[in-house]
N, C-alpha and C positions, 0 to 999 in steps of 0.2 A: 319377352313381353315387356319388361321394364324398359329396354332400349327402344322398342317401337313407340311406347307411350311418350318417352322423352323426345324422340325425334319428331313425333307427331305434334307434341306440345311446342317444340322449338319452331317447327315449320309453321304452325298456326300463329305463333307470336310474330314471326317475320312477316307473314302475309298480312296480318292485322296491322302491323306498324307501317307497312308500305302503303296499304290502301285506306287506312283510316284517316290520315292527315293529308288533305288536299291543299292546305294553305302554303303557298310558296312564300318564302321570306322575301319581303320587299322593303327596300330602304325607305325611311320616312322622307316625305318631300321637304324641300327646303322651306323654312319658315322665317318670318321676320317678327321681331318684337313690335307689338302694336302699342305705340305711345299716344295717349290722348290727353289733351290739355283742356282746361275749362275754356268756354267761350270768353273772349276778352271783353271786359267792361271798362270803359275809359272814363276817367274823372279828371277834372281840371286841376292843375298844379300851379300855384301862384305863391310868390313870396316877395321879398324886397328887391329882387333882381330885375333888370330891365326887360325881362321877357317872361312869358307864361306858355304853357303847353298842356296837352292832355296826355295821360299815361295810364297804363293798365293798373287797375286797382288791386291786382294780386301781387304786383311788384313792390319792392321796398326801396324807397328813395332815401339817400343820405346826402346831406349837405357837406361838401368838402371845403367850403370857404371860397370866397371870391367868385361866387355864382358858378361854381363847378359842382357837379352832382354825379353820384353813382346810382344806378337803378338796378337792383339785384333781383335775380330769379333763382333762389336757393335750390329749388327742386330740379332745375335744369343746369345748375352750375354755370350760370351765365350772368354777365354784368354789362350794362350799357354805361359808357363813360361820356358824360356831357361836359364840355369845356366852353366857357365863355371868355371872349376877349373883346375889349372895346377897340373900335377902329379909330385910329388917330393918324389919318393920312398914310396908312400903311396896309391898305386892303390887299395890295399885290403880295406883300410878304405873308399875310394870313392865307391867301389862296395857294401860294407856293407850298407853305407848310402843310396844308390840308392835302394837297395832291401828293406831296412827298410821302406823307404818312400812308396814303392809300397805295401808291405804286411801290412802296417798300415791300409789299407783300407779293410782288410778282415772282419772287424766287420760288414760292410754294404754290402760288395760285395757278389754276388752269386758265382762267380768264377773268377779266374785270369789265363789268358792264356799267356804263355811265347812264344815269337817268336824270336829265335836267329837271329842276323844280322851279316853278314860276307862279307866284301868287301876288299879282299886281295890286289887288285891293288892300292887302295887308303889308305890302312892300317886303315880302320874304322871297328871296332868290337863293338858289343853291343847287347842289348836285347830290344825288343818292348813288352810292356805289355798291354793286353786288359783286362779291368776290367769290369765284367758284374754285373748288378744289380744297386741298388740305392746308389752307393758310390759317394763321392764328385768329383772324377775324373774317367774317363772311359778309359784313355790311358796315359801311361808314357813310357819313353825310357831313356836309357843311351847309349852313344857312346864314344869310347876311341881309342887311338892308343896304349894304355897300357904302354907307356913310358913317354909321355909329356903332353897329353891333355885328358880332361874328360868333357863331356857335358851331362847334363840331361835335359829332357823336360817333362812337364806335362800339361794337359789341365784341366781347371776348368770352370764350368758354374755358372753364377750368378743367379741361380734360384734353387728352391727346387729340389734336385736330384731325380726326378721321371723319371726313365730310359725310360719308354714308351713315355712320352711326349717330351723328348729332343732327342730321337733316330735319327731323320733325321739330326739335327744339329750336333749331336755327331758323326755320321758316316762321315759327311762332314769334320769336323775338324780333326777327327782321320786320314783320308786319307792325309790331309795336313801335319800332324805330321810325317807320314811315309815318305812322300816326303822329309821333312826336314832331317830326319835321313838318307835316302838313297842318298841324294845329298850332305851330309856333306863332306867337304874336309879340310884337314889340310894345313896350309901354312908353 
């Protein structure tokens, strides 16, 4: 009798465990970290340098002397470097240096897209470069009036350059760089 009740109990337990749980184990779907940044608000930046521009008011600008600036995004671990050089009959040398800096990234870049910029009203001419892939920078630009002023800009992230993981921050800062270039005015 005792054996029958144990075997009945074991059989009942096995049947209950087989039929009670219908949930198949399914792996979790792939997910991505959702990074959201505040909508950019742009404010004018002006000082004693021979140019002015608009920048994101969430960024932190630092004067490095000689009209060179860094614009930092601490939450994104990114910095835009702006460099000013006066043109003294050496515009070709400045253009070569800007292109050399850009195309120096071809070792890691998947592609480099050139986007010419032309603002005849304010005499601002230049080129915006979008660098694809795992390069150290993903955007650079130069702007000039071709006779007196030359400004270059580049963005660097202080993280391993894995384009997929920094893409949201990269796009955000790249847009800010384009605004800087498009709002650049000579004094």
